[in-house]
N, C-alpha and C positions, 0 to 999 in steps of 0.2 A: 504495497500500500503509498510505502514511504518511499519506493521508486516509482512510482506513479503521477507523481507530485512532479519530480524532475525531466524524466524518460517519459514522453509523450508513447513510445512508439508499444505495442502488445507480446511482438519477437521474443523484446532486448526485455518486460518485466520478464514473462515468461522465463526467459535464461536463467537469466538476476536469480527467481526466484528456486527455482531446480536446484543453482552450485550451491548454493546459500544452506536450504534445506539438506543435500548432501551433505554439504561441509559438517554441517549443528547432528546429524544423525551420527557417524561414525566418534564425534567428540562428546557427544550425553552418552553413548551404547556405554564405556568404562566407568564414567561414574556413578550411571546408574546401577552398572553388575555392583559398586560397592557398597551397595542401601538393600539391593534385594538378596544377595547370599545362596549362589545357586549348592542345590546339593546335588552332587554326580553320578552316588550310586544309587538307590531304592533302596534303602537296606528294609527285610521282608525278617520275616516273626521266621522263616528256616534258619539267620543267621545268627540270631538269639541262642541256638545250642554249644555255637563253637566256645572252646576252652572247657568247658562242660565236663562232672568227669558219666559215667553208664554204668550200665551189665549186658555183659551179651549171651541175647533168649535164644544165641541160634549159631551155632560157631561160623566164624568166618572160618573160607576157607577161599583167599586171592585164585588159588586155578581153577576151581569149579566158581566162583561170581557168585557166592549165596554167604548170607549171614546178615543176623537181625541184632542193634540193641535197644534197650529200652532205656530213655533219658524223658524221669518228670510226667511218669507217668505212658510221656507217648511212646510208640516203639516205630523206629527207624530202618530202612538197608543202609550195609555198613558195608565198607570194604576195607583191609587194610592197608597200612604205610608199605609196607614191608614184602616177603613172600614167605611166611611163614603163617601157620597159623594159629587163630588166636582161640580159644576153648569156650565151652558153655562157663557160666556165672565169672566168667573173670572182669574186671572192673578196666573201663580203658574210658579214654581221653581222645574227648574232636576236635580234629587239629581243624578239619577246614571242609569244607560243603565242594559236594564234585554230582553237580545235574541235581538227584536225586539222590544219588550216596550218604551218607557222614562218612568222611575220612577216619578213618581210627587209630590208634597208637593203646598198646595196654598200658597202663598209667604207670607204672615203675620203671619205661622206661624212656619218657615223654619230659625231652626234655622243653626248660617253658621259649626258649628261641623258634621256635617251632608249632608253636602256635598259633592260626594266622588268623584275625579277625576281618 
């Protein structure tokens, strides 16, 4: 609107409008992102079991791809990080979630730095 007082040509006004709008969009985006605060990952309830301990209800056999654990009253399919079989009623710790299976390791063998959140 201010340009219309100084330049009578509509095409020049349009070019100035488009140029200033584009510049303002790129300059204000970083400023707005500071206050909006985007969350990069969507955390689900499945990730709440990472780092928790549970009990093996069905033997975890990496060769056959079988195994189940129970954590906080929920039964999960599980797989081991190693090639060894984890027997039933063994206490485990969940290291991470891989698809629909919990990746676990026997509690006595879990170093703190292996647990990923």
